[in-house]
C-alpha positions, 0 to 999 in steps of 0.5 A: 256550028253546034257540037253534036255530042252536046245535042244529043240526050244521054239513055236513061239506064234501066236496071242490070238484069241479070242472065235468066231474064235476060235469057228468057226474053231473047228466047221469046223473042225469037220463037215468036219473032217479037220485037224486044228492046234490048239495052246494050252496055257502051263502050264508056263506062256510063254509056249505054244505048238502045236497039230493037229488033228481033232474036233470029239465032244466037252460036255461043255468047253471041246474039244474031238481031235484026233490026233495018240489018243484021247485027250480031251482038255478045250476049255480055253486053246486054244489062236489059231485055224487054219487049217493045211497047206495042208488041203481045206476047200470046 
């Protein structure tokens, strides 16, 4: 039996964006119900992971994100935000 972690493919690290760029993407997602991809810093120093969804609200440093469930994300953990491929913003 092989270890599950041995079969996992690491997530490529995207460039760290500035807070203004991340905020603009979050705002457009919320205003237009557009799907975005967020790259979040994980618990380990080099670990990152991606999550796709729509911003449904914010409060202080928290972002409420709708995927197949509602997720609460601390904005300080977001390293990169971009519109999901195939999602056109008009």
